[in-house]
N, C-alpha and C positions, 0 to 999 in steps of 0.2 A: 858305385854311381856317383855317391855323394863326391866322393875325392875324385873322378874325372869330371862333373861338372866343375867342381869349383879352378879345377886347374885352368881347363878350357876358356871359362870366364876371364880369368886374372888375365890369361895370356889374349886373350880378345880387349880386352881392359888394357894393356899394355900400349897394343900396335892402336886401338882406336878409341881412344876415352870419351865418353860421353862430359860434356860442361857441367858446372855446377848448376847452372838453371837450364837443364837438357828439357825434353817436351816429355818425359817420362816423370818428373817431377815435376812439371807445371799442369801436366792433367791431374794427377794427384791430388794436387793443391787446389784447383778449380774444383775439385767432386767436393773435396773439405769445407770449401767455402760457401759453397752453394749448399750444402747441410744443412753449412752454420747459417745461413743468411734465412732459411726457411723456418726451420726449426730450434734455432736457439733464441729463447725467450727469457733466458735470463735463472733459470730454473736448473737443480743441482740434476733432478733424474734425466732433466733434458741435454746439459750436457755430458753425461755417460753416454748417452743412446746416440747422441752427434759423433762423440769419437769412438763408441764400436760401430757402429755403421762407415764410418771412415777408412776406420781401421780394417774392418772386418770384410769389407765390401772387395777391397784389392786380393784380400789375402784369400778369402774364400773362391776367388775367379782362381788366382794360383792354382790353388787346392784341386777346383773342380778338372782346371787345363791338364792338369798332372795326372789326376785318374783316370779321363777321357783316354788319353794320350797312349798312357800306360795299358792299359787295356785292352785298346784299338788296335796301336800300332805298334805296341813294344814298349820294351826300356829306352831303347838308341831314341827314339824321337822323344819320350818324355825325358830324357836327359837334357837332351838339344833345351827344351823346352825350359830346364832348371838352368841353365846354359844362359837362356834368354833374360830370365828371371832376375839372374847372380848379375847379368851385363847391367840390367838396370836398378841393380841395388847397390851394386858393390861403387866405388870411388876411389879409388888408390891415385887416380891421375888427378879428380879433382881437386887435389890439395899440394898434391907433391909441386905441383911449379911454382907455386908461391914460395915453397920453402926453398928448392934450388935456387931461385931468383935474387933472394934474399940471402943465403949462403952465399952466390957469384958475388952478389954486391961488397959483403964484405969483405971476405976474401980478397976482392980485388980495392979496399981500403976507403972504397965508400958508404962511405957512414949515412950520408944522406939518402941515396938513393935505397939503403935496405930499411931507413923509416916507412919512407914512402910506397915500398912497397908492402910492408907490413899493416900499414896502411889502408892498404888497396885490400887487403885479403881482410881485414878485419872490419873493414868501415869504421874507423875510429881515428882519434887522432893521434898522431905519436909523436908533436914538433919536442915533447918535453922528455923523450926518453931519450937515456946515455947509450951507449955503443953494447954495455957488457947485459943492459934491462932488453935492449933488443933482441941481444943473442938468448938471453933467457926467457922472452915470449915467446919466438920465432920455434925452442925448442919446446914449449909447453904447449902450443900450441898445434905443433904439425902430431907430435904421441898422440894427444887428444882426437886429431882429425883419423889419425892413422887406427885410434879404438874405436871411433863411431861410424867411419866409412871402409874398414876391413875388418878386423878384429869382431867387432861386436855383429856385424853381418856374418861373419864367418861362423859364430859360434852359435845363432839358433838359427841359422841355417841348418849345419850339423843337428843339432838336436832336435829339431821337427823331422827333419827328414830319419834319423833314425827310427822315429817311432812310425815312420809310414806317410809322413803328412808332406811330400812333397819340399816344395820349394816355398812355403807358404810362411815359416819363422820368418824369412831375409824380408819379407816384405813386412811382415808386422813390424820389425822391429826399425826397415828403414821408415815407414809410416809414421808409428810412432816416435820417429826424433821428426822428422819434416812437421808435424801439428805441434808439436812442444815448440820450435821455432818458429810456425807459422801464426800461433797463438801467443805467443809471450806476451808476457805485461811488464818483461824487463829489456828494454833496447840498450843493445852495445853502447857501452862505454869505458873503454881503454883504460881511460885517465882515473876512473873512480876505481876500479878495479886494482889496479896496481896501486892505488896509494889504500886499498884496504887488505893489498897481499892477499887478493882471491882471484881465481878466474873469469876474465869476463866472458861471457856468453856468446858461443858461436851463432854468427849473425848469417841472414838465410839471402841469397838475390833470385828472388822468384821472377823476376820479369815481369812479366804481362797479367803471370798470375794476380798479382795484388799481394796486399799487407796489412797490417790492422790500419795503414792510414786512410785505407779505401772502403774499409769495411767493418761496422760496428761489432767487436767479442765482447761477451758478457765473463764478467770474472768469474762465476763458476766453471765457466767454460773454459779462460785459461790457466785456472788452477786448477782443474782436472785433466787437463793434456800435458802440464808439466809433473806433474804427480803421479801418471799412469808412466811416463816416459820418465821419473826418477824412478821407479821401483821394479818396473823393465830390466834400465841400463846397471841394476844394483847383483845381477848376477852376471853380469856378460862383462861389466867393468873390473869386477875379480875375478875372473879367469883370465883380461888382459894381464892386469896387475900381476897374476902368477906365470904367465908366461914371460914376461918382461924378468923375474926373479931368477925364470930358469936359465934364461938364455944369458943372463947381467949377472952382477954380484949377489947372489941368491940371499945371503944373512941381513948385506944394508939394505937389502930393498924391501926384505919380511919385517925389518926393525921400522922401517920408517913407516910403511904400509900402518903397524900396526900402532904408532906413535899418532900418526893420520887420522886413524879411525877411533883412538881414544877420545880427538879433540871433537869431533864428526861426523857420527857414524855414519849419516845417509850423503855426503858429500861424494859419490862416484867418481869425480873428473878430479878432485883432489886426491882421492886413493892412487889412479894412475898414475898422476904427477910425481906423487912419493913412489910410489913403485920407481918410477923411471928413475928420481934423482937416485935414490939407494942405488939400483942395478948398472947406472955409470957414473956413481962415485959423484954427484954433483948437487948443487944449493939451488935447488927448484921453488915453487912457489912463493915466493917475496921472504922467505923465512918465517911466516906469520906462522906455520904451523907449526915449526919446531918445540917441541916440550922439553920442561926443564928437568933438571935430574943426567942418569946417567946416557940413556936414548937421545937426550937434546944434545951432549957432546959431542955423541959418535953421528948424528946426523948433520949438526954444524961444521963437521971437520973435513966435509965433503967439499971439491975445487968450486970456486966461480965459473961460470959457462962461459968458456974463450969459445972463438971462431973454429979451431981443429975438434972441439964437440961435437960441431954440425953432423960432420962426420959419420962420430962415436955412432950418434940418432940413428941415423940411416943404415946402420948396421946391425943395431940393435933390431929395429923394425924388421929390416932381412930376414936375420937368424930366429924369428918371433917367425913369420910366418914360413918357412921353411921346416922348424918346429911342429908347427901345424899341421903342416902335410905330413911326417912323417909319422906323427901322432895317428892321425886316420890312415893313413897305409896299414900300418900295426892294425888298427883298430878293424880295416877292412879286413885283411887275411887272417885274421883270428874269425872274423864271421864266416870268410870262405871254409876256413880248414874244422871249424866247430860245426 
């Protein structure tokens, strides 16, 4: 059932994708902000309570509906519910059109339009960026978006579903990501991030749902939501990095991964980017994470990203999707035969 749910959800999402600022996200954001408005008094234990309710209530609803439908109407209806939940939590097309627009502009030789598309995507100033920097950032943002909107959801959905918890894992992951963005104390700043060689924060456009400009959020709640997301994403980001290594250049991807982890083991985004760089043989991340010694020499020998490498990124992502489906198919067959 896990395999079929994912397959149908991805197919529906390809045909009729939800927008980045969609009603599902807005409802969840409204719930979180309502809880914050009524319970946030600046204490750590209140922050934990607000986060737990914001994530736990939607996840519990998804789980209860799954169990009720399973036992009352059968596994087919329960599977349709999982498809619906995955449709609301997956977001392949929520970022792919940004990447496609940037790639088309670069291939047409319109660097100004490419910078404008990148600025619209990340809500940041890109006028100072050169063409190679635009290409590099487009690759970095696209693989991070693929992880956060596809592979991270896929990983936690599969993990929770394997122990009978239905689609609740996808909800937990998506809500954790939403809260980290909604209650972030660090607004996106592409210029600062570029100059420091780090990855900027992925912004969110919540429309009417509001933001920190509309409602005060205490520092403990901001810190707790960021830490909770970091802990939850630690395992799934490693799964994504390993997947990129398997479908790409395995040795270089693992070497880059190890080198990056040695500098900052808690930076999950940089691990995904480092694995991508090794898998494709590119220099990504601004070069700030490259260590000294043999590992640094190997990592530094990668190519600077060029326009044609954007197609390689697309191939890497789709090969990873296929690999996940093959793996889930084998696991499903093993369970049936066992």
